[in-house]
VMD Tcl script that builds the backbone (N, CA, C; Angstrom):
set m [mol new atoms 234]
animate dup $m
set s [atomselect $m all]
$s set {name element resname resid chain x y z} {
  {N N UNK 1 A 13.914 -28.606 9.055}
  {CA C UNK 1 A 13.929 -29.025 10.444}
  {C C UNK 1 A 12.495 -29.373 10.854}
  {N N UNK 2 A 12.310 -30.489 11.506}
  {CA C UNK 2 A 10.972 -30.911 11.925}
  {C C UNK 2 A 10.507 -30.064 13.116}
  {N N UNK 3 A 9.233 -30.145 13.408}
  {CA C UNK 3 A 8.683 -29.415 14.544}
  {C C UNK 3 A 9.365 -29.832 15.844}
  {N N UNK 4 A 9.566 -31.134 16.008}
  {CA C UNK 4 A 10.221 -31.627 17.224}
  {C C UNK 4 A 11.641 -31.066 17.338}
  {N N UNK 5 A 12.365 -31.044 16.217}
  {CA C UNK 5 A 13.731 -30.504 16.235}
  {C C UNK 5 A 13.732 -29.005 16.528}
  {N N UNK 6 A 12.772 -28.290 15.970}
  {CA C UNK 6 A 12.653 -26.850 16.245}
  {C C UNK 6 A 12.396 -26.595 17.730}
  {N N UNK 7 A 11.521 -27.405 18.312}
  {CA C UNK 7 A 11.221 -27.255 19.741}
  {C C UNK 7 A 12.462 -27.504 20.589}
  {N N UNK 8 A 13.167 -28.558 20.305}
  {CA C UNK 8 A 14.374 -28.902 21.067}
  {C C UNK 8 A 15.416 -27.802 20.923}
  {N N UNK 9 A 15.617 -27.324 19.693}
  {CA C UNK 9 A 16.588 -26.256 19.455}
  {C C UNK 9 A 16.180 -24.982 20.201}
  {N N UNK 10 A 14.909 -24.641 20.147}
  {CA C UNK 10 A 14.425 -23.433 20.825}
  {C C UNK 10 A 14.582 -23.540 22.334}
  {N N UNK 11 A 14.224 -24.676 22.893}
  {CA C UNK 11 A 14.361 -24.894 24.335}
  {C C UNK 11 A 15.822 -24.777 24.753}
  {N N UNK 12 A 16.703 -25.342 23.959}
  {CA C UNK 12 A 18.130 -25.271 24.255}
  {C C UNK 12 A 18.625 -23.830 24.236}
  {N N UNK 13 A 18.213 -23.076 23.229}
  {CA C UNK 13 A 18.635 -21.678 23.134}
  {C C UNK 13 A 18.093 -20.854 24.297}
  {N N UNK 14 A 16.845 -21.077 24.660}
  {CA C UNK 14 A 16.248 -20.351 25.784}
  {C C UNK 14 A 16.994 -20.684 27.070}
  {N N UNK 15 A 17.301 -21.955 27.268}
  {CA C UNK 15 A 18.001 -22.381 28.479}
  {C C UNK 15 A 19.393 -21.772 28.561}
  {N N UNK 16 A 20.001 -21.483 27.430}
  {CA C UNK 16 A 21.366 -20.958 27.420}
  {C C UNK 16 A 21.457 -19.434 27.404}
  {N N UNK 17 A 20.334 -18.752 27.335}
  {CA C UNK 17 A 20.389 -17.289 27.319}
  {C C UNK 17 A 20.257 -16.723 28.732}
  {N N UNK 18 A 20.992 -15.655 28.971}
  {CA C UNK 18 A 20.898 -14.943 30.246}
  {C C UNK 18 A 20.211 -13.603 30.050}
  {N N UNK 19 A 19.611 -13.420 28.884}
  {CA C UNK 19 A 18.979 -12.148 28.539}
  {C C UNK 19 A 17.495 -12.197 28.908}
  {N N UNK 20 A 17.104 -11.556 30.027}
  {CA C UNK 20 A 15.699 -11.627 30.449}
  {C C UNK 20 A 14.738 -11.002 29.441}
  {N N UNK 21 A 15.193 -10.005 28.685}
  {CA C UNK 21 A 14.320 -9.371 27.696}
  {C C UNK 21 A 13.887 -10.334 26.613}
  {N N UNK 22 A 14.816 -11.170 26.162}
  {CA C UNK 22 A 14.492 -12.154 25.127}
  {C C UNK 22 A 13.479 -13.158 25.659}
  {N N UNK 23 A 13.698 -13.622 26.855}
  {CA C UNK 23 A 12.794 -14.612 27.455}
  {C C UNK 23 A 11.405 -14.018 27.649}
  {N N UNK 24 A 11.345 -12.779 28.102}
  {CA C UNK 24 A 10.057 -12.111 28.308}
  {C C UNK 24 A 9.313 -11.943 26.978}
  {N N UNK 25 A 10.018 -11.546 25.927}
  {CA C UNK 25 A 9.376 -11.379 24.627}
  {C C UNK 25 A 8.873 -12.707 24.079}
  {N N UNK 26 A 9.643 -13.770 24.269}
  {CA C UNK 26 A 9.184 -15.098 23.848}
  {C C UNK 26 A 7.928 -15.504 24.606}
  {N N UNK 27 A 7.911 -15.228 25.899}
  {CA C UNK 27 A 6.730 -15.550 26.707}
  {C C UNK 27 A 5.512 -14.780 26.216}
  {N N UNK 28 A 5.691 -13.497 25.923}
  {CA C UNK 28 A 4.579 -12.678 25.423}
  {C C UNK 28 A 4.059 -13.213 24.093}
  {N N UNK 29 A 4.989 -13.580 23.205}
  {CA C UNK 29 A 4.596 -14.120 21.912}
  {C C UNK 29 A 3.805 -15.407 22.079}
  {N N UNK 30 A 4.281 -16.286 22.920}
  {CA C UNK 30 A 3.568 -17.548 23.158}
  {C C UNK 30 A 2.208 -17.305 23.798}
  {N N UNK 31 A 2.159 -16.395 24.767}
  {CA C UNK 31 A 0.878 -16.063 25.396}
  {C C UNK 31 A -0.118 -15.573 24.349}
  {N N UNK 32 A 0.353 -14.695 23.465}
  {CA C UNK 32 A -0.515 -14.134 22.431}
  {C C UNK 32 A -0.980 -15.215 21.464}
  {N N UNK 33 A -0.057 -16.022 20.994}
  {CA C UNK 33 A -0.387 -17.043 20.005}
  {C C UNK 33 A -1.280 -18.149 20.570}
  {N N UNK 34 A -1.136 -18.447 21.839}
  {CA C UNK 34 A -1.894 -19.545 22.433}
  {C C UNK 34 A -3.217 -19.096 23.049}
  {N N UNK 35 A -3.439 -17.799 23.086}
  {CA C UNK 35 A -4.672 -17.253 23.662}
  {C C UNK 35 A -5.860 -17.642 22.785}
  {N N UNK 36 A -6.861 -18.219 23.385}
  {CA C UNK 36 A -8.030 -18.675 22.643}
  {C C UNK 36 A -9.113 -17.602 22.549}
  {N N UNK 37 A -9.089 -16.669 23.480}
  {CA C UNK 37 A -10.126 -15.649 23.506}
  {C C UNK 37 A -9.820 -14.539 22.511}
  {N N UNK 38 A -10.847 -13.809 22.149}
  {CA C UNK 38 A -10.705 -12.692 21.238}
  {C C UNK 38 A -9.920 -11.572 21.925}
  {N N UNK 39 A -9.011 -10.948 21.182}
  {CA C UNK 39 A -8.213 -9.854 21.726}
  {C C UNK 39 A -9.114 -8.649 21.945}
  {N N UNK 40 A -9.040 -8.055 23.117}
  {CA C UNK 40 A -9.869 -6.910 23.467}
  {C C UNK 40 A -9.074 -5.626 23.308}
  {N N UNK 41 A -9.547 -4.747 22.431}
  {CA C UNK 41 A -8.891 -3.464 22.231}
  {C C UNK 41 A -9.319 -2.476 23.300}
  {N N UNK 42 A -8.404 -1.571 23.638}
  {CA C UNK 42 A -8.758 -0.489 24.551}
  {C C UNK 42 A -9.547 0.552 23.768}
  {N N UNK 43 A -10.288 1.426 24.450}
  {CA C UNK 43 A -11.002 2.494 23.741}
  {C C UNK 43 A -10.050 3.369 22.909}
  {N N UNK 44 A -8.843 3.596 23.431}
  {CA C UNK 44 A -7.863 4.398 22.694}
  {C C UNK 44 A -7.433 3.699 21.406}
  {N N UNK 45 A -7.235 2.381 21.465}
  {CA C UNK 45 A -6.859 1.624 20.274}
  {C C UNK 45 A -7.992 1.637 19.243}
  {N N UNK 46 A -9.218 1.468 19.703}
  {CA C UNK 46 A -10.368 1.505 18.799}
  {C C UNK 46 A -10.480 2.866 18.135}
  {N N UNK 47 A -10.250 3.937 18.896}
  {CA C UNK 47 A -10.302 5.293 18.352}
  {C C UNK 47 A -9.229 5.487 17.290}
  {N N UNK 48 A -8.014 5.032 17.570}
  {CA C UNK 48 A -6.917 5.199 16.611}
  {C C UNK 48 A -7.167 4.404 15.337}
  {N N UNK 49 A -7.753 3.226 15.465}
  {CA C UNK 49 A -8.088 2.429 14.281}
  {C C UNK 49 A -9.139 3.145 13.444}
  {N N UNK 50 A -10.130 3.720 14.096}
  {CA C UNK 50 A -11.164 4.478 13.377}
  {C C UNK 50 A -10.551 5.668 12.644}
  {N N UNK 51 A -9.628 6.362 13.311}
  {CA C UNK 51 A -8.954 7.501 12.686}
  {C C UNK 51 A -8.131 7.042 11.481}
  {N N UNK 52 A -7.425 5.937 11.632}
  {CA C UNK 52 A -6.602 5.431 10.540}
  {C C UNK 52 A -7.462 5.018 9.345}
  {N N UNK 53 A -8.596 4.387 9.609}
  {CA C UNK 53 A -9.500 4.008 8.527}
  {C C UNK 53 A -10.011 5.238 7.791}
  {N N UNK 54 A -10.372 6.274 8.544}
  {CA C UNK 54 A -10.867 7.507 7.934}
  {C C UNK 54 A -9.770 8.156 7.084}
  {N N UNK 55 A -8.545 8.182 7.576}
  {CA C UNK 55 A -7.432 8.742 6.813}
  {C C UNK 55 A -7.238 7.960 5.517}
  {N N UNK 56 A -7.287 6.647 5.606}
  {CA C UNK 56 A -7.116 5.796 4.423}
  {C C UNK 56 A -8.223 6.057 3.404}
  {N N UNK 57 A -9.472 6.074 3.867}
  {CA C UNK 57 A -10.606 6.286 2.961}
  {C C UNK 57 A -10.567 7.670 2.328}
  {N N UNK 58 A -9.963 8.646 3.018}
  {CA C UNK 58 A -9.847 10.001 2.477}
  {C C UNK 58 A -8.654 10.127 1.531}
  {N N UNK 59 A -7.897 9.042 1.380}
  {CA C UNK 59 A -6.764 9.058 0.466}
  {C C UNK 59 A -5.484 9.600 1.067}
  {N N UNK 60 A -5.453 9.749 2.374}
  {CA C UNK 60 A -4.255 10.255 3.046}
  {C C UNK 60 A -3.295 9.103 3.340}
  {N N UNK 61 A -2.682 8.621 2.281}
  {CA C UNK 61 A -1.753 7.499 2.421}
  {C C UNK 61 A -0.453 7.834 1.706}
  {N N UNK 62 A 0.613 7.144 2.091}
  {CA C UNK 62 A 1.906 7.301 1.440}
  {C C UNK 62 A 2.221 6.044 0.654}
  {N N UNK 63 A 2.784 6.218 -0.524}
  {CA C UNK 63 A 3.283 5.027 -1.219}
  {C C UNK 63 A 4.391 4.390 -0.376}
  {N N UNK 64 A 4.555 3.093 -0.497}
  {CA C UNK 64 A 5.524 2.378 0.328}
  {C C UNK 64 A 6.932 2.953 0.189}
  {N N UNK 65 A 7.329 3.267 -1.035}
  {CA C UNK 65 A 8.681 3.791 -1.248}
  {C C UNK 65 A 8.876 5.120 -0.521}
  {N N UNK 66 A 7.879 5.992 -0.569}
  {CA C UNK 66 A 7.979 7.278 0.123}
  {C C UNK 66 A 8.038 7.085 1.634}
  {N N UNK 67 A 7.239 6.173 2.155}
  {CA C UNK 67 A 7.266 5.888 3.592}
  {C C UNK 67 A 8.630 5.345 4.003}
  {N N UNK 68 A 9.191 4.450 3.179}
  {CA C UNK 68 A 10.521 3.898 3.464}
  {C C UNK 68 A 11.576 4.994 3.492}
  {N N UNK 69 A 11.485 5.944 2.558}
  {CA C UNK 69 A 12.447 7.045 2.521}
  {C C UNK 69 A 12.346 7.922 3.768}
  {N N UNK 70 A 11.140 8.198 4.195}
  {CA C UNK 70 A 10.931 8.998 5.409}
  {C C UNK 70 A 11.517 8.278 6.615}
  {N N UNK 71 A 11.276 6.995 6.700}
  {CA C UNK 71 A 11.802 6.201 7.822}
  {C C UNK 71 A 13.327 6.189 7.792}
  {N N UNK 72 A 13.913 6.007 6.609}
  {CA C UNK 72 A 15.374 6.004 6.489}
  {C C UNK 72 A 15.966 7.342 6.922}
  {N N UNK 73 A 15.343 8.453 6.516}
  {CA C UNK 73 A 15.826 9.775 6.938}
  {C C UNK 73 A 15.733 9.916 8.448}
  {N N UNK 74 A 14.607 9.467 9.017}
  {CA C UNK 74 A 14.418 9.568 10.468}
  {C C UNK 74 A 15.449 8.742 11.204}
  {N N UNK 75 A 15.701 7.536 10.722}
  {CA C UNK 75 A 16.680 6.660 11.388}
  {C C UNK 75 A 18.093 7.226 11.288}
  {N N UNK 76 A 18.417 7.872 10.183}
  {CA C UNK 76 A 19.765 8.422 10.030}
  {C C UNK 76 A 19.975 9.660 10.897}
  {N N UNK 77 A 18.903 10.307 11.320}
  {CA C UNK 77 A 18.999 11.483 12.190}
  {C C UNK 77 A 19.257 11.100 13.642}
  {N N UNK 78 A 18.874 9.897 14.019}
  {CA C UNK 78 A 18.979 9.489 15.431}
  {C C UNK 78 A 20.135 8.612 15.689}
}
mol reanalyze $m
mol bondsrecalc $m
mol representation Tube
mol addrep $m
């Protein structure tokens, strides 16, 4: 599908939806993607990133398969 066709299809789908959540999420995605300025992190986000980097460098990581298993168990409990 060409870019023009994708745009037309997307516009049509948006026009036909009555779900405000979907429209809001699309707007947020477009706002984010079209933003030219650098994304500004909050102090809390910067702190959490620093903590995550330290955990990673200390070797406190899970293999992907183990993380997937934990997530599957958590999802099946809820």
